[in-house]
C-alpha positions as CSV (number, residue, x, y, z in Angstrom):
1,X,86.0,93.9,129.6
2,X,88.5,95.1,126.9
3,X,86.7,95.3,123.5
4,X,89.8,96.5,121.6
5,X,91.0,94.3,118.8
6,X,94.6,93.0,119.3
7,X,97.2,94.8,117.3
8,X,98.4,93.1,114.2
9,X,101.8,93.9,112.8
10,X,102.0,93.8,109.0
11,X,105.3,93.9,107.1
12,X,106.4,94.2,103.5
13,X,109.4,92.4,101.9
14,X,112.7,94.3,102.1
15,X,112.7,93.8,98.3
16,X,109.7,96.1,98.0
17,X,110.5,99.7,97.1
18,X,108.9,102.7,98.7
19,X,107.4,103.9,95.4
20,X,103.9,102.5,96.2
21,X,104.0,99.7,93.6
22,X,102.4,96.3,93.7
23,X,103.2,94.9,97.2
24,X,101.8,92.4,99.6
25,X,102.1,92.6,103.3
26,X,102.2,89.6,105.6
27,X,101.5,89.1,109.3
28,X,102.0,86.3,111.8
29,X,98.5,85.5,112.9
30,X,99.5,82.3,114.7
31,X,98.7,79.6,113.7
32,X,97.9,81.3,110.3
33,X,99.8,83.7,108.0
34,X,97.8,86.7,106.9
35,X,98.3,88.3,103.5
36,X,96.9,91.6,102.3
37,X,97.4,94.2,99.5
38,X,99.6,97.1,100.8
39,X,97.6,99.5,98.6
40,X,94.3,98.5,100.2
41,X,95.1,97.7,103.9
42,X,91.4,97.7,104.9
43,X,90.4,95.5,101.9
44,X,90.2,91.7,101.5
45,X,92.8,89.6,103.3
46,X,93.8,86.0,102.9
47,X,95.0,83.5,105.5
48,X,97.2,80.5,104.9
49,X,98.4,77.7,107.2
50,X,102.1,78.1,108.0
51,X,102.9,75.0,106.0
52,X,101.0,76.3,102.9
53,X,102.7,79.7,103.1
54,X,106.2,78.0,103.5
55,X,105.5,75.8,100.4
56,X,104.3,78.8,98.4
57,X,107.3,81.0,99.3
58,X,109.7,78.1,98.6
59,X,108.2,77.7,95.2
60,X,108.4,81.4,94.4
61,X,112.1,81.5,95.4
62,X,112.7,78.4,93.1
63,X,111.0,80.4,90.2
64,X,108.2,77.7,89.9
65,X,105.5,80.3,89.2
66,X,105.3,82.7,86.2
67,X,104.9,86.0,88.0
68,X,105.4,88.1,84.8
69,X,102.5,90.3,83.9
């Protein structure tokens, strides 16, 4: 019996720099989309349905959320 966890491939947006700023990473965890903080990869993670993630990213691209700090 193989007790190893399956490998999960996380990726950052190509818009993220390599300076270690505030970034999120996403992973295809079919049927869910996983999201985590790139600065704390072993920390908390979120999971969204593919439809919810698609809606969220569409709204971000349309500037429907105030992301200013």
